[in-house]
C-alpha positions in Angstrom: 137.4 130.0 125.8 140.4 129.4 123.6 142.6 128.5 126.6 140.0 126.1 127.8 139.8 124.5 124.4 143.6 124.0 124.6 143.2 122.4 128.0 144.9 125.3 129.7 142.3 125.4 132.5 144.3 127.2 135.1 144.8 130.1 132.8 141.2 129.9 131.7 140.0 130.1 135.3 141.8 133.4 135.8 140.4 135.0 132.6 136.9 133.7 133.1 136.7 134.8 136.7 138.0 138.2 135.7 135.3 138.4 133.0 132.7 137.5 135.6 134.0 140.2 137.9 133.7 142.8 135.0 130.3 141.5 133.8 128.6 139.5 136.6 125.5 138.7 134.5 127.5 137.3 131.5 126.1 133.7 131.4 128.7 132.4 129.1 131.6 133.7 131.3 129.9 132.2 134.4 129.6 128.8 132.7 133.1 129.1 131.3 134.4 129.8 134.8 132.5 126.9 136.3 133.7 124.5 133.6 137.3 125.5 133.9 137.1 125.3 137.7 135.6 121.8 137.4 138.5 120.8 135.1 141.0 122.0 137.7 139.2 119.9 140.4 138.0 123.0 142.2 134.6 121.5 142.6 133.2 123.6 145.4 134.0 126.8 143.5 132.7 125.3 140.3 129.4 124.6 142.1 129.1 128.3 143.1 129.4 129.3 139.4 127.0 126.6 138.2 124.5 127.8 140.8 124.8 131.3 139.5 124.2 130.1 136.0 121.1 128.3 137.0 119.8 131.4 138.8 120.5 133.6 135.8 118.8 131.2 133.4 116.2 129.2 135.4 114.4 128.0 132.3 117.5 126.6 130.6 117.7 122.8 131.0 121.4 122.8 130.5 122.0 125.0 133.4 120.1 122.6 135.7 121.8 119.6 134.2 125.3 121.1 134.7 124.4 122.1 138.3 123.1 118.5 138.9 126.4 117.1 137.6 128.6 119.2 139.9 126.3 118.5 142.9 126.5 114.8 142.0 130.3 115.1 142.0 130.2 117.0 145.3 128.1 114.2 146.8 125.1 116.5 147.4 122.8 113.8 146.0 119.4 115.1 146.9 120.1 118.5 145.4 121.6 116.8 142.4 118.5 114.8 141.9 116.3 117.9 142.1 118.5 119.6 139.5 118.4 116.7 137.1 114.7 116.4 137.6 114.2 120.1 136.8 116.4 119.7 133.7 114.3 116.8 132.5 111.1 118.8 133.2 112.3 121.6 131.1 113.7 119.4 128.3 112.1 115.9 128.5 114.2 114.5 125.6 117.5 115.3 127.5 119.0 111.8 127.6 122.2 112.9 129.4 120.2 114.3 132.3 118.0 111.1 132.4 121.1 108.9 132.3 122.8 110.9 135.1 119.6 110.8 137.2 119.5 107.0 136.9 123.2 106.7 137.9 122.5 109.0 140.9 119.4 107.0 142.0 121.4 103.8 141.7 124.1 105.4 143.9 121.6 106.6 146.4 120.0 103.1 146.7 123.4 101.5 147.1 124.3 104.0 149.8 121.1 103.4 151.7 121.5 99.6 151.6 
């Protein structure tokens, strides 16, 4: 976490992924790995870790919001919409998920025009 906070994401990826290897159910390590991977632009790998986090904590709105965001970046718009929607269902006052959902819906309507 310290390395990630310093912006040393490449190093953080190595340590977080090793931590996940050693403790595959450690939610914080999984999210840390996903976030560090996102910062190094390894978006497909980040998606895998965010999916794991959402499966590990299916009732955590933040897990679904993070998954929605990476799916959005990876242009998997329908899946991203479902993740944002689940996040809002679990935590209706989550303005970030609501804002991201609006952006995604605007993007989808632009793409379909």
